[in-house]
N, C-alpha and C positions, 0 to 999 in steps of 0.2 A: 709686915712680916711675910705675907703671902706673895707680895710683889718681889721682895728680896729673894725669897726661896725660888721663885720662877726664874729670876735672873741668874741665880747660881746654877740652877738646873741647866739652863741654856749654855752657860759657860762650860760646865762639866761635859755636856753633850758635845760641844765643839772640840774640847780637849781630847775626848775619847774617839774622835773620828780618825781614821787611818789616812793620813795625807802624805806619808813618806814611804818609800820603798828602797830597800838595799838590794842591789843586784851584783853579787860577787862574780866576776869574770876574770880573775887573776890566774886561773889555772894554766898549766903548761900546754894543754891540748895534745898530749902525747898520743892519744888514740887516733888523732887525725894526721899524724906525721906521714909523709914529709911536707904536705901542703901547709900545715899549721906553723911551720918554721917561718913562713912569710905572711900568710893571711890568717888572722885569728879565727877560730872556728865559729865565733859568734857572728861573723860577717859572711859565712857561707850562705848562699841563697837557698831558701826553702821555697820552691816554685819561683816567685818573682820578687821576693824581698828577703833580706837577711834574717836569720833566726832571731837575732836580738830585737828586731823590730816587732816581732810578735809579742815578745815579753813586755816591751814598752807600751804597746797598744793595749795589752791586758791591764797594765797598771792604770793607764789613762782612762780606759773604759770602766774602771772600778772606782773612779773618783779621786785617784792619787795624782798629786801635782808636783811632788818633789822626787826626782829620780837621783839616787845616790849610787854611782858605780864604784865597786871596789876592784881596782885594776892593777896590773903589773905595769912597769914602765914601758914595756913593749906593746901594750894594748891601747895606747892613747889614740890610735887611729879609730877605735870604736867611738870615741867622743867626737872626733871630726865628722863622723857620719851624721850625727844628730845636731850639728851646728845650725842655729836658727837663721832664718832669713837668707838662705843660701842664694836664692835668685836675686835678691837685692844686692848682694855682694858680688854676684857674677852676672851682670847684665849681658855680657858677651855671650855666655852660654844660652841665655834665654833668647837673645837675638838670633843666634845660630840655629836653634831648634825651630824657631818661627820661619826663618828663611828656607830651611830644608823641609818645611811642612811636616814636622814631627810632633803634632799636637798631643799624641798619646804619651810620648816621652816627657813632654813638658808637664802634662797632667800628673805623671808619676812624681815628679819633683815637687809640684805644688802640693800633692797629697802628703808628702813627707814633711814639707814645711808646715802644713796645717796640723799634722800630728804633734809637731814640736811647740806649737803655740800654746801658751798657758802652762807649759811645763818648765820646771827649773831643774837644770842638770848640774850636778856637782860630782866630784870624785875624790877618792882617797886611795893612796898607794898601799898595796901589800907587796913588799919587795920580794918575799919568799912565800911560796905556796905551803903554808903551815896548817892546813885544815880549814873546813868550812866555818867552824866556830871562830877561829883566828881571823878569818876574812870579815865576818860580821862584826867582830870586836873593833876592827879598825874604823868602823863607821860610827862609833859611839858618840863622838863630839858633834857630828853632823846630825845625828838622830835626836840628841837631847833627851828630854824627859817625856817624849810622846810615844804612844804605841806606833808600831811600824810594821810594814810587810817585808817579807824576804822572798825574792823570786830568783831561782837559779836558771841560767840560760839554757840548760839542756832539756828542760821540761816544758812542753807545750801542751795545753789542754784545749781540745776542740769542743766547745760547749756554747749553748745559747746564752747563758749568763756566765761572764768571766769567772774563772775558778776563784781568783783571789777575792772577788766581790761576794761570792757565796760564803767564803770563810769569814770575810769582814762582817757579814750579817750575823754570823754566830758570835763573833767577838763583841758586837754591839750589845748583845744580851748578857754574855757571861763575863766580859772584861778580863779574861784570862787567855794565855797563849792558846792558839788553835793551829793544829797541824793538818795539812791536806793528806787524805788517805785514799787508796784505791785497792780493791781486791785483785790479787794476781793468782795465777795457777800455782799449786803447791810446788811443782818441780822447778819453778822460777824463783822461789822465795830466797834461795841462797845468794841471790844477786842484789838483794835490797836490805834496807833497814826495815824491820818489822816491829809492830807494836802488840803488846798484850793489853786488852781493854775490858771495860765493863760497859755494856750498852746502856745509854740513857734514853734515847729516843731514836726515831727513824734516822739513820745515817749519822747520828751523833753519839760519841763515845767519851768516856773518861779513860785516859791512858794510864795504865798501871806500870808498864815498863817498856823499855826500848831494847831491842836485840839486833845487833848488826850482822847481817848475812848468816842467818841461822840455817842449820840443816832442816830437812823436812820434819824430822822427828822432834827437833827442839823448837821449832817455830811456834810462838804463842798464839798466832792467828794467821789468817791469810791476808791481812791488811798491811800493805806496804806504804812506806812514807814517800810522798811526792815532794819535790823541791819547792814547796810553796807554804808559807807560814804567815801568821799574824803574831807578833811578839810584843811583849811589854819591856820597858827599859830595865826591869829587874834582871833580865837575862844577861846583861853585861856584867853584873856582879858575879854571876855564876860562871860565866866564861872566863873571867879573870882568875877564879879559884880552881877551875877545872885542870886536873893533872894532864899534862901532855902525854901522848902515846910514846911508844919506844922510838918512833920515827920523828918525834918532836911536834906532832900535830895536835891542835886543840879541836875536838870534835863536838859539834852542836848537840848530838844525841847524848853524849856523856854529860854535858851540862844539864840537859833535860832530866837525865837519870838522877843527878844530884838534887835537882829541884823537887822531884817526886819523893826522894828520901826525906827531904825537909818538910814534907806535907803540902807542897804547892800543887795546885790543880793545873793540869794540862789537858786540853780537849783535843779530840780528833774528829774530823768531819769527812765522811765518805762523799766526796763531791760528785755532782752529776756532769758527765762529759767523758770524752775519750782522751786518755792519757797517751801522748805521743812522745817518745824519748828520742832525743837527737844527740845523745852523748857519745855515740859510737858511729862508725862508718855505716854499718848495716842498718842501724836505727835511723840515721839521717836519710839513707836511700829509701827506706820503707816510708818514712814520713813524707818525703818528697813525692813519692809515688801516690800515696793516699791523698795528699793535698792537691796534687795535679788533677786527679780524677774528680775531685769535688769542685775544682775551679772551672767556671763556665767558659773561660777564655781558652783553656788548654785541654779540657776534658774531651771534646769531640775528636781532636787530632790524636790524642793519646789512645783513645778507644779504637780509632781507625788503625793505628799502628799495631795494637795488640791483636786486633782481628786479623790483620794481614800476617802477623807472625804465627798465629794459630793455624791458618791455612797453609802457610809455607812449611810448617813442621808437621 
C-alpha cells in the first residue's frame, strides 16, 4: 500500500507540473500602426532580439516545453522565426557567414537554434480578435486536462527568477489558478485591471474581485494584473459560459469573476522583478532604452551618446 501510494503521488506530482504555455498573439497591433501592417509587433526588436523571444525564453527557463501560440492567419511569420534546425536547413547561410568571417552573427543563429531545442511549438488560429478569454479558449484542445501557463507578448519581466516560474512555485503548493500582480501608482490604475484582495502571506493574496480600469476612488487596491497566469483546465468551462461584452469579446477577468462567485479560489502573487510593458510605442521605446543600458554590448556606446547629448545641450 505504501509503495502504491508513493507511485500515485509521483504520478500526481508529474500531472500537476506546468509543462504547457498558451501565448496569445492574434491581436491587430493597432497601437503600432503603420509598421504593424507589415511586421507583427511581436517581432519588433527589443535591443538585439524580438520581443516574443523574451517570452519564449521565460517559458523555457521555467521548465515549460510545449509552446502553444494563438495566432491570426497574418501572424504565421512568428512561427517561422522559431523553426528548428534553421542552420541545418540553410547550409548556404552558414557557409556565407563563415566566409565573410561573421562568427558573432553565426553565434546568434546558433543561440536561437539552441533555444528551440527540446521545445514543441504548435498553434491554433483565432480568426477574429474577440478578447483575451476567447483567445485562450481556442487552445483548449491543445492544452487538454493539464494545468497551463498563459503569457501575453506585451509583458516582459526583468527578474533573477523568471516570473512564470515564481508563480508556478505558488501553484505547486495551492493547485489553484495564480495571477501575476504588481503594485502601480494610484494615478495609473485606470489603465489596468486591478484586484481586490485578502493578504495570506508575504506577496501572496486571495483575490476577492477583479475591476477593469477603475477610477482612483473605486480601485480596490494598488495591485494591477500582469499578463502572466497559471491556470487549470476548469477555466475553459467558465470561458465557454462567460457572457460576451457589447463588442462581442470574451474577457478572462470576467470568467475569473464568475469563478469567484461560485466559490472558486484564485490566488494572486506579487512577483519579484521589474515589469516592462511593450504594448505601446512609448512603452516599447522605454523598454528598449532600459534593456540597452543593461546590455554590456550596447551600454558603453549608449552612455557615451547620452553624455555627448548632455554636453551638446
